[in-house]
C-alpha positions, 0 to 999 in steps of 0.5 A: 044317723052318722051325725048322731054317732060322731064325736062332735055330738059326744059332749051333749049325748054322753052326759052322765044322766042321759039314759038314751046313750044305752039305747043308741049303743044297743042299736048300733051293735045290733043287740036292740034288734035281737032282743026277745020281747018280754011281756009283763011279769018275770019270764021262766028263764029269769025266774030260774036264774034268780033261783040259782043266784039266791041258792049261790048267795045262801050256799056261800053265806053258809060256808063263810059263816062256817069258816068264820065261826065254827072252825077252830083253826080258822087262822090257818092260811088255807081257811083264810083263802077259802073264806076269800074265794067264798066271799068272791063267789057270794059277790058273784051271786049278789051281782047277778041278782042285781044284773037280773033285776036291772035288766030287760026294759029297765036297762034303757032307763039306766044312766051310763054310769049305773049300767057300767057299775052293774056290769062292773060288779060281775067283773070284780067278782070274776077278778077276785075269784081268779086272784084268789085262785092265784093266791092259793096256788102261790101259798101252796107252792111256798108251803110245799117248798119251804114249810118251815121258813116263816113263823105262823104269825108273820105268814098270817099277816102276809096272807091278810095283806095279799087278800086285801091286795086281791080285792083292791086289784079286782075293784080297780080292774072291774071298774076301769070302764066306769073310770073311763076305759069305755067306748063312749064317743067311739062306737066303732070300738064297742063290744057286742056283748057289752055295748058300752065296753071297749073291745080293747078293755075286753082283750086286756082283761082276757089276756090278763086272766089267761096269764093268771090261769097259766101261772096257776097251772105252772105252779100246780105242776111244780107242786105235783112234781115236788110231791112225786119226788118227795114221796120217800122222805115224807110219811104216808099220811102227810103225802096223802093229805098233800095229794088230797089238797092238791086234787081239791084245788086242781078240781076248783081250777078245772071247774072254773075253766069249764064254767068260764071258758065259754064266756071267755070264748064269746068275749074273744069272738066279740073282739074279732067280730064286727058289730052285727056280724056274729049272730052267736053273740046275740044270745049269751044269757045261758053262757053267763049263767053257766059262768055264774054257776061256778060260784055254786060249785066251789062250796061243794068242792070245798065240802068234799075236800075237807072233813073239818069244813063239812062238820062246820057246815053241818053245825051251822045248818043244825043251829039254823034248823034249831033256831027256826024250829024246824027240828025239835031240840028234844030229838038231839037231846035224846040222841046225845043221851043215848050215845053217851050211855052207850059209850059209858060201858066202853069208857069204864072198861078202858079206864081200868086198863089205864090205871097203872099208867096213870099212877106212874104218870104226873097228874095232868092239868084239868082241861076245860070241858068243851060243849058239843055243837048240838049242845051249844046250839041247844043252849042258845036256842033255849035262851 
């Protein structure tokens, strides 16, 4: 058995198409003996995890469509960052579905490269989420301290560059084991939670994520102190808006820490524990599911913190219901007609009070009529 795990057997044993490698790694770390036997079909736990993942995908897809197609000021850096972190949450849902579909007995049918790709997708989504939170913190800090320092066009270009850099770094970090930083040919350094991952890589990722979260905490602490000091120089409305936005982002970071904290703790225990010694590491499905659940909570936090985003999401859902025929278009037509006739009397009464001011003011330029969300959905659905 020792000859099987020696480096001399590595060239023939760790070929890219050798699926027995995964079985040997699971056996060495003790994961094979502690796997629960599955009968035919999908278990109730797997079905519930799949349901949560599909909800995460649909939820983040709606938010992403709302930001891209229904918000007029989507070029603002806040919505660019929201779209970026929504995309990372969407990737987390997709990666978890792929992980569930390729797990169980299918795990031992995979090649090492495909197994590393399966696990690397989740690490890419995690890294993209953390980098996106750091980007929001940095931009919020620079906006609060130097609000008029840069032009909008230059800042938007810089935001897109930073978003691209976030994804490049996330892909590089998530696929480092696939590129060679793994424990193949050296089973003593293998992780128990991720049997093909090197413990040194897990420690490196944990340290990096810890310092990023620490930097985010320092930035938001500085923002909070700045807001408190400038309460006398800014208006009540601007101060309230800044505090609401600050609370929203702090909530996002707090929920992220609560959801991913147990998994980070298990990975830290995994680094210090030898193989087969820590039974806590043999049942981690619910901890991973809790971490992925963070991707379902982020869109809810966005919606609660932004009235414009709530209206955009409502319009997307309204259009979907009309397109699929779940709601009769005549219902919305009657509601709009009733609201228009009900407000007509008030508008006529208010128009008389504005006659004098309008007679002395210059003639305003004609404005384009903007269709309401429901009307635009009805026009598309009827076509």
